[in-house]
C-alpha positions as a Markdown table, in Angstrom:
| # | Residue | x | y | z |
|---|---|---|---|---|
| 1 | Met | 0.0 | 0.0 | 0.0 |
| 2 | Ser | 1.3 | 3.5 | -0.7 |
| 3 | Asn | 0.4 | 7.1 | 0.1 |
| 4 | Gln | -3.4 | 6.6 | 0.9 |
| 5 | Thr | -6.0 | 6.8 | -1.8 |
| 6 | Val | -8.6 | 9.7 | -2.0 |
| 7 | Arg | -11.7 | 10.2 | -4.0 |
| 8 | Pro | -11.3 | 12.1 | -7.4 |
| 9 | Glu | -13.5 | 14.9 | -6.1 |
| 10 | Asp | -11.1 | 15.7 | -3.3 |
| 11 | Ile | -9.0 | 17.8 | -5.7 |
| 12 | Pro | -11.3 | 19.4 | -8.2 |
| 13 | Ile | -8.6 | 21.5 | -9.9 |
| 14 | Ser | -7.1 | 21.0 | -13.3 |
| 15 | Thr | -3.9 | 22.3 | -14.8 |
| 16 | Val | -5.6 | 22.6 | -18.2 |
| 17 | Asp | -9.2 | 23.9 | -18.0 |
| 18 | Ser | -9.4 | 25.8 | -14.6 |
| 19 | Pro | -10.3 | 29.5 | -14.7 |
| 20 | Ser | -7.4 | 31.7 | -15.8 |
| 21 | Val | -6.8 | 33.2 | -12.3 |
| 22 | Val | -6.4 | 29.7 | -10.9 |
| 23 | Leu | -4.1 | 28.6 | -13.7 |
| 24 | Glu | -1.9 | 31.6 | -13.1 |
| 25 | Leu | -1.6 | 30.8 | -9.4 |
| 26 | Ile | -0.8 | 27.1 | -9.8 |
| 27 | Tyr | 2.1 | 27.9 | -12.1 |
| 28 | Gln | 3.3 | 30.9 | -10.0 |
| 29 | Leu | 3.2 | 29.2 | -6.6 |
| 30 | Lys | 5.8 | 26.7 | -5.5 |
| 31 | Ile | 5.2 | 23.6 | -3.5 |
| 32 | Lys | 7.1 | 25.1 | -0.6 |
| 33 | Asp | 4.5 | 27.9 | -0.5 |
| 34 | Val | 1.7 | 25.4 | 0.0 |
| 35 | Met | 3.1 | 22.4 | 1.9 |
| 36 | Cys | 2.8 | 21.8 | 5.7 |
| 37 | Gln | 6.3 | 22.2 | 7.2 |
| 38 | Ala | 5.3 | 20.8 | 10.7 |
| 39 | Val | 5.9 | 17.2 | 9.7 |
| 40 | Ile | 4.9 | 14.4 | 12.1 |
| 41 | Ser | 7.2 | 11.5 | 11.3 |
| 42 | Gly | 8.3 | 8.1 | 12.6 |
| 43 | Lys | 11.5 | 6.2 | 12.8 |
| 44 | Pro | 12.4 | 2.8 | 11.2 |
| 45 | Gly | 12.6 | 1.2 | 14.7 |
| 46 | Asp | 9.2 | 2.3 | 15.8 |
| 47 | Thr | 6.5 | -0.4 | 16.0 |
| 48 | Met | 3.5 | -0.4 | 13.8 |
| 49 | Arg | 1.4 | -0.1 | 17.0 |
| 50 | His | 3.4 | 3.1 | 18.0 |
| 51 | Ile | 2.7 | 4.6 | 14.6 |
| 52 | Gln | -1.0 | 3.7 | 15.1 |
| 53 | Ala | -1.1 | 5.6 | 18.3 |
| 54 | Val | 0.6 | 8.7 | 16.8 |
| 55 | Met | -1.9 | 8.7 | 13.9 |
| 56 | Arg | -4.8 | 8.5 | 16.3 |
| 57 | Glu | -3.4 | 11.3 | 18.6 |
| 58 | Asn | -2.8 | 13.6 | 15.7 |
| 59 | Tyr | -5.9 | 12.7 | 13.5 |
| 60 | Ile | -3.8 | 11.9 | 10.5 |
| 61 | Thr | -3.9 | 8.9 | 8.1 |
| 62 | Gly | -0.3 | 8.6 | 7.1 |
| 63 | Ile | 3.2 | 9.1 | 8.5 |
| 64 | Pro | 6.6 | 9.4 | 6.7 |
| 65 | Ile | 9.4 | 7.3 | 8.2 |
| 66 | Val | 12.6 | 9.3 | 8.5 |
| 67 | Glu | 16.2 | 8.4 | 9.3 |
| 68 | Asp | 18.8 | 11.3 | 9.6 |
| 69 | Arg | 16.3 | 13.6 | 7.9 |
| 70 | Arg | 16.1 | 11.3 | 4.9 |
| 71 | Leu | 12.8 | 9.8 | 3.9 |
| 72 | Val | 13.1 | 6.0 | 3.9 |
| 73 | Gly | 9.4 | 5.0 | 3.7 |
| 74 | Ile | 5.8 | 5.8 | 4.6 |
| 75 | Val | 3.1 | 4.1 | 6.6 |
| 76 | Ser | -0.6 | 4.6 | 5.7 |
| 77 | Ile | -3.8 | 3.8 | 7.6 |
| 78 | Asp | -4.3 | 0.9 | 5.2 |
| 79 | Asp | -0.9 | -0.5 | 6.2 |
| 80 | Leu | -2.0 | -0.5 | 9.8 |
| 81 | Val | -5.2 | -2.3 | 9.0 |
| 82 | Thr | -3.3 | -5.0 | 7.3 |
| 83 | Ala | -0.8 | -5.2 | 10.2 |
| 84 | Leu | -3.7 | -5.7 | 12.6 |
| 85 | Asp | -5.4 | -8.2 | 10.3 |
| 86 | Lys | -2.2 | -10.3 | 9.8 |
| 87 | Gly | -0.9 | -10.0 | 13.3 |
| 88 | Tyr | 2.3 | -8.0 | 12.9 |
| 89 | Ile | 1.2 | -4.8 | 14.6 |
| 90 | Asp | 4.0 | -5.0 | 17.1 |
| 91 | Arg | 6.8 | -5.4 | 14.5 |
| 92 | Pro | 9.1 | -2.6 | 13.5 |
| 93 | Val | 7.8 | -0.3 | 10.7 |
| 94 | Ser | 11.1 | -0.9 | 8.8 |
| 95 | Glu | 9.8 | -4.4 | 8.0 |
| 96 | Arg | 6.4 | -3.4 | 6.7 |
| 97 | Met | 6.6 | 0.3 | 5.5 |
| 98 | Thr | 6.2 | 1.3 | 1.9 |
| 99 | Arg | 9.7 | 2.0 | 0.6 |
| 100 | Asn | 9.0 | 3.0 | -3.0 |
| 101 | Val | 7.5 | 6.4 | -2.2 |
| 102 | Ile | 6.5 | 9.0 | -4.8 |
| 103 | Val | 7.7 | 12.4 | -3.7 |
| 104 | Leu | 7.6 | 16.1 | -4.7 |
| 105 | Glu | 10.4 | 18.6 | -4.5 |
| 106 | Asp | 9.9 | 21.9 | -2.7 |
| 107 | Asp | 10.9 | 24.1 | -5.6 |
| 108 | Met | 8.5 | 22.5 | -8.1 |
| 109 | Pro | 5.6 | 24.6 | -9.4 |
| 110 | Leu | 2.3 | 23.9 | -7.6 |
| 111 | Ser | 1.0 | 22.6 | -10.9 |
| 112 | Phe | 3.2 | 19.4 | -10.4 |
| 113 | Ala | 1.4 | 18.7 | -7.1 |
| 114 | Ile | -2.0 | 19.0 | -8.7 |
| 115 | Ser | -1.0 | 16.7 | -11.5 |
| 116 | Tyr | 0.4 | 14.2 | -9.0 |
| 117 | Leu | -2.8 | 14.3 | -6.9 |
| 118 | Asn | -5.0 | 13.8 | -9.9 |
| 119 | Lys | -2.8 | 11.1 | -11.4 |
| 120 | Tyr | -2.0 | 8.9 | -8.4 |
| 121 | Arg | -5.0 | 9.7 | -6.1 |
| 122 | Tyr | -2.8 | 9.7 | -3.0 |
| 123 | Gly | -3.8 | 11.6 | 0.1 |
| 124 | Arg | -0.4 | 13.1 | 0.7 |
| 125 | Phe | 3.0 | 13.5 | -0.8 |
| 126 | Pro | 6.3 | 13.9 | 1.1 |
| 127 | Val | 8.2 | 16.9 | 0.0 |
| 128 | Leu | 12.0 | 16.9 | -0.3 |
| 129 | Asn | 14.5 | 19.7 | -0.7 |
| 130 | Lys | 17.5 | 19.8 | -3.0 |
| 131 | Gln | 19.6 | 17.9 | -0.4 |
| 132 | Arg | 16.9 | 15.1 | -0.5 |
| 133 | Glu | 15.8 | 15.9 | 3.0 |
| 134 | Leu | 12.2 | 15.7 | 4.1 |
| 135 | Val | 11.0 | 19.3 | 4.6 |
| 136 | Gly | 7.2 | 19.0 | 4.3 |
| 137 | Ile | 4.0 | 17.1 | 3.5 |
| 138 | Leu | 1.5 | 18.2 | 0.9 |
| 139 | Thr | -2.2 | 17.2 | 0.8 |
| 140 | Ser | -5.1 | 18.2 | -1.4 |
| 141 | Lys | -6.5 | 20.3 | 1.5 |
| 142 | Asp | -3.3 | 22.3 | 1.6 |
| 143 | Val | -3.7 | 23.0 | -2.1 |
| 144 | Val | -7.3 | 24.1 | -1.9 |
| 145 | Arg | -6.8 | 26.2 | 1.2 |
| 146 | Thr | -3.8 | 28.1 | -0.2 |
| 147 | Leu | -5.5 | 28.7 | -3.5 |
| 148 | Leu | -8.6 | 30.2 | -1.8 |
| 149 | Val | -6.3 | 32.7 | 0.1 |
| 150 | Glu | -4.2 | 33.6 | -2.9 |
| 151 | Met | -7.3 | 34.0 | -5.2 |
| 152 | Asn | -8.6 | 36.6 | -2.7 |
| 153 | Arg | -5.3 | 38.5 | -2.8 |
| 154 | Glu | -5.3 | 38.3 | -6.6 |
| 155 | Met | -8.8 | 39.8 | -6.8 |
| 156 | Leu | -7.7 | 42.7 | -4.7 |
| 157 | Arg | -4.6 | 43.2 | -6.9 |
| 158 | Leu | -6.6 | 43.1 | -10.1 |
| 159 | Glu | -9.0 | 45.7 | -8.8 |
| 160 | Lys | -6.0 | 48.1 | -8.3 |
| 161 | Leu | -4.7 | 47.2 | -11.8 |
| 162 | His | -8.0 | 48.1 | -13.4 |
| 163 | Gln | -7.8 | 51.6 | -11.9 |
| 164 | Asn | -4.6 | 52.3 | -13.9 |
| 165 | Ala | -5.5 | 50.4 | -17.1 |
| 166 | Ala | -6.8 | 53.3 | -19.1 |
| 167 | Gly | -3.4 | 55.0 | -19.1 |
| 168 | Leu | -1.6 | 51.9 | -20.4 |
| 169 | Ala | -4.0 | 51.1 | -23.3 |
| 170 | Gly | -2.5 | 51.6 | -26.7 |
| 171 | Ser | 1.1 | 52.0 | -25.5 |
| 172 | Phe | 4.2 | 49.9 | -26.3 |
| 173 | Ser | 6.0 | 47.7 | -23.7 |
| 174 | Glu | 9.1 | 45.6 | -24.0 |
| 175 | Met | 10.0 | 42.8 | -21.5 |
| 176 | Glu | 12.9 | 40.3 | -21.5 |
| 177 | Phe | 13.7 | 37.4 | -19.2 |
| 178 | Ser | 16.6 | 34.9 | -19.0 |
| 179 | Thr | 16.2 | 31.1 | -18.7 |
| 180 | Val | 18.7 | 28.6 | -17.3 |
| 181 | Arg | 18.9 | 24.9 | -18.2 |
| 182 | Tyr | 17.1 | 22.7 | -15.6 |
| 183 | Asp | 16.3 | 25.7 | -13.4 |
| 184 | Phe | 12.7 | 24.7 | -12.5 |
| 185 | Glu | 12.6 | 27.0 | -9.6 |
| 186 | Leu | 12.4 | 30.0 | -11.9 |
| 187 | Ala | 10.5 | 28.2 | -14.7 |
| 188 | Gly | 7.3 | 30.0 | -15.4 |
| 189 | Arg | 8.5 | 33.4 | -14.2 |
| 190 | Ala | 8.5 | 35.0 | -17.6 |
| 191 | Ser | 5.0 | 33.8 | -18.5 |
| 192 | Thr | 3.7 | 34.9 | -15.1 |
| 193 | Glu | 5.1 | 38.5 | -15.5 |
| 194 | Ile | 3.8 | 38.7 | -19.1 |
| 195 | Lys | 0.3 | 37.7 | -18.0 |
| 196 | Lys | 0.5 | 40.4 | -15.3 |
| 197 | Ala | 1.4 | 43.0 | -17.8 |
| 198 | Leu | -1.4 | 42.0 | -20.1 |
| 199 | Lys | -4.0 | 42.0 | -17.3 |
| 200 | Ala | -2.9 | 45.5 | -16.3 |
| 201 | Arg | -4.1 | 46.6 | -19.7 |
| 202 | Cys | -7.5 | 44.9 | -19.2 |
| 203 | Met | -6.9 | 42.8 | -22.3 |
| 204 | Asp | -9.4 | 40.1 | -23.3 |
| 205 | Ser | -9.0 | 37.0 | -21.1 |
| 206 | Lys | -9.0 | 34.6 | -24.0 |
| 207 | Ile | -6.2 | 36.6 | -25.7 |
| 208 | Ile | -4.2 | 36.7 | -22.5 |
| 209 | Arg | -4.6 | 32.9 | -22.1 |
| 210 | Arg | -3.4 | 32.2 | -25.6 |
| 211 | Ile | -0.3 | 34.4 | -25.0 |
| 212 | Ala | 0.3 | 32.8 | -21.6 |
| 213 | Ile | 0.2 | 29.4 | -23.1 |
| 214 | Ala | 2.7 | 30.3 | -25.9 |
| 215 | Ser | 5.1 | 32.1 | -23.5 |
| 216 | Tyr | 5.0 | 29.3 | -20.9 |
| 217 | Glu | 5.5 | 26.5 | -23.4 |
| 218 | Leu | 8.4 | 28.3 | -25.0 |
| 219 | Glu | 9.9 | 29.1 | -21.6 |
| 220 | Ile | 9.7 | 25.6 | -20.3 |
| 221 | Asn | 11.0 | 24.3 | -23.7 |
| 222 | Gln | 14.2 | 26.3 | -23.2 |
| 223 | Val | 14.6 | 25.1 | -19.6 |
| 224 | Val | 14.2 | 21.5 | -20.5 |
| 225 | His | 15.8 | 21.2 | -23.9 |
| 226 | Ser | 18.3 | 24.1 | -24.4 |
| 227 | Asn | 21.4 | 25.4 | -22.7 |
| 228 | Gly | 19.4 | 28.5 | -21.6 |
| 229 | Gly | 18.4 | 31.6 | -23.4 |
| 230 | Thr | 16.0 | 34.5 | -23.3 |
| 231 | Ile | 12.2 | 35.1 | -23.6 |
| 232 | Ser | 11.2 | 38.5 | -24.8 |
| 233 | Cys | 7.8 | 40.0 | -25.1 |
| 234 | Ser | 6.7 | 43.0 | -27.2 |
| 235 | Ile | 3.3 | 44.4 | -26.3 |
| 236 | Gln | 2.1 | 46.5 | -29.2 |
| 237 | Pro | -1.2 | 48.2 | -29.9 |
| 238 | Asp | -2.5 | 45.5 | -32.2 |
| 239 | Arg | -0.4 | 42.4 | -31.3 |
| 240 | Val | 1.8 | 40.7 | -28.8 |
| 241 | Val | 5.1 | 39.2 | -30.0 |
| 242 | Ile | 6.9 | 36.5 | -28.0 |
| 243 | Leu | 10.5 | 35.8 | -29.1 |
| 244 | Ala | 12.3 | 32.8 | -27.6 |
| 245 | Thr | 16.0 | 32.6 | -28.4 |
| 246 | Asp | 18.6 | 30.2 | -27.1 |
| 247 | Gly | 22.2 | 29.3 | -27.8 |
| 248 | Gly | 21.9 | 25.6 | -28.5 |
| 249 | Pro | 22.0 | 22.7 | -29.0 |
| 250 | Gly | 19.5 | 23.3 | -31.7 |
| 251 | Ile | 16.8 | 21.1 | -33.3 |
| 252 | Ala | 17.9 | 18.5 | -35.8 |
| 253 | Asp | 14.4 | 18.2 | -37.4 |
| 254 | Val | 12.0 | 21.1 | -36.9 |
| 255 | Asn | 9.1 | 19.4 | -38.6 |
| 256 | Leu | 9.4 | 16.4 | -36.3 |
| 257 | Ala | 9.7 | 18.6 | -33.2 |
| 258 | Leu | 6.4 | 20.3 | -34.1 |
| 259 | Gln | 4.6 | 16.9 | -34.1 |
| 260 | Glu | 2.4 | 16.4 | -31.0 |
| 261 | Gly | 3.9 | 13.8 | -28.7 |
| 262 | Trp | 7.4 | 13.8 | -30.1 |
| 263 | Ser | 10.1 | 14.6 | -27.5 |
| 264 | Thr | 13.8 | 14.1 | -26.8 |
| 265 | Ala | 13.3 | 14.5 | -23.0 |
| 266 | Asn | 15.1 | 11.9 | -20.9 |
| 267 | Glu | 13.4 | 9.8 | -18.2 |
| 268 | Trp | 14.3 | 12.2 | -15.4 |
| 269 | Ile | 12.6 | 15.1 | -17.2 |
| 270 | Arg | 9.6 | 13.0 | -17.9 |
| 271 | Ser | 9.4 | 11.9 | -14.2 |
| 272 | Leu | 9.1 | 15.6 | -13.3 |
| 273 | Gly | 6.0 | 16.0 | -15.5 |
| 274 | Phe | 7.8 | 17.6 | -18.5 |
| 275 | Gly | 8.8 | 16.3 | -21.9 |
| 276 | Ala | 5.4 | 15.2 | -23.2 |
| 277 | Gly | 6.2 | 16.6 | -26.7 |
| 278 | Met | 3.5 | 19.2 | -26.7 |
| 279 | Gly | 5.4 | 22.4 | -26.0 |
| 280 | Leu | 6.1 | 23.7 | -29.5 |
| 281 | Ala | 2.9 | 22.2 | -30.8 |
| 282 | Asn | 0.8 | 24.0 | -28.2 |
| 283 | Ala | 2.7 | 27.3 | -28.8 |
| 284 | Lys | 2.0 | 27.1 | -32.5 |
| 285 | Arg | -1.7 | 26.1 | -32.0 |
| 286 | Val | -2.5 | 29.3 | -30.0 |
| 287 | Ser | -0.5 | 31.7 | -32.3 |
| 288 | Asp | -1.8 | 33.8 | -35.2 |
| 289 | Glu | 1.7 | 33.7 | -36.6 |
| 290 | Phe | 4.4 | 31.2 | -35.7 |
| 291 | Gln | 8.0 | 30.8 | -37.0 |
| 292 | Ile | 10.8 | 28.7 | -35.9 |
| 293 | Lys | 14.5 | 28.7 | -37.0 |
| 294 | Ser | 17.0 | 26.2 | -35.7 |
| 295 | Thr | 20.4 | 24.8 | -36.6 |
| 296 | Ala | 21.6 | 21.6 | -35.0 |
| 297 | Gly | 24.6 | 22.3 | -32.8 |
| 298 | Ala | 23.8 | 26.0 | -32.7 |
| 299 | Gly | 20.7 | 27.7 | -31.5 |
| 300 | Thr | 16.9 | 28.1 | -31.9 |
| 301 | Thr | 14.7 | 31.2 | -32.4 |
| 302 | Val | 10.9 | 30.9 | -32.1 |
| 303 | Arg | 8.6 | 33.8 | -32.8 |
| 304 | Ser | 4.9 | 33.7 | -31.7 |
| 305 | Val | 2.5 | 36.4 | -32.6 |
| 306 | Val | -1.0 | 36.8 | -31.2 |
| 307 | Phe | -3.1 | 39.6 | -32.7 |
| 308 | Ile | -5.2 | 41.7 | -30.2 |
| 309 | Ser | -7.5 | 43.4 | -32.7 |
| 310 | Ser | -8.4 | 40.3 | -34.8 |
| 311 | Pro | -7.7 | 37.1 | -32.9 |
| 312 | Lys | -8.3 | 33.6 | -34.3 |
| 313 | Glu | -12.1 | 33.0 | -34.4 |
| 314 | Asn | -11.9 | 29.5 | -33.0 |
| 315 | Ala | -8.5 | 29.3 | -31.6 |
| 316 | Pro | -8.4 | 26.3 | -29.2 |
| 317 | Ile | -7.2 | 27.4 | -25.8 |
C-alpha cells in the first residue's frame, strides 16, 4: 500500500481547464509555498502499534518514516489495518513500511502537485529539498486552502490594476527574461510576468490565455531542452510578440519537433512531468503567426504572434 487513496472529487482542480486566475496561481506558486512544514514522522525502529497511536493522537492517516532527515518510507492507515489483520502490529515499521514512495520537490511549481494528486489519487506526498531531506507534507486540503487565500489576494490586486489600465491602453511595452537549463525553480516566471502586464491593460481574457500558453510553453521548452536563453515580449497596440532565443544545442528536425507527442526528453525530465512533446505544438496552436528557425549544434529562435484586434475566431485554448 502507498500514500493513501482519496476520491477524485477531493482535488477538483485541473492544470488545463481551470479558470485563468487559478491557472496563473498554480504555475506561479511553488510547492514550498503550500506544503505543511510541521511534519509528524516516525523512525524505522518504531513499531506499527506506536505509529497507530501517533496517527490516532494527531488525527492523520499517514506518516513518513525518516532516518537522519532522509525519507526511507511511509506508513498509511491501510498498512496499519493490514498489520492488525495479519498479526504483525508489534513489528518494526522498517519491516512493513512502503519504501517505494513517490515524492515532490519543494521548488517545483504547484502545478506538479495538482498533476500528481489527480494522477496517483494519494492523500499526501512527502516533499524533499535539493539535499533530498524531508521538509514538508502536501495534501489536497493544503492546495485548496492556499488557492482560496491567494485568489482573494489576486482579486484585490486586479482591482487596483484596473484603476490604472486606461493610461496603459495603446502604449508599447518591452520585456525580457533569462532562462537557465534545468532551473525549474524560476521556470514560469517569464510567462507569469507577461500575464500580469497584459492583465494590467485589461486585455481580453481569451487573448491573455493564448499568449500565456505560448510564452509558458516556449519558456519551459528552453529550460528542458536548451542550454538556456531569453524570452522577450513586445506588447504592441495590435499584437503581442513572444520571441524565444537560445544558444543551442538546436533542433535536428524542426518538422518532427512540431509533431504532438514527439520529444527528446530523458526519463528524469519525464518523471518531473515535462517532456510530453506538446510544447512547440501548443505554442503554434495558439499563435496567429508562428515561425521557428533552428540549426543543429547551434541555437533556436521561435517567434509567436497573437493579434489583439483580430484574434483567431476559433483558436483552441
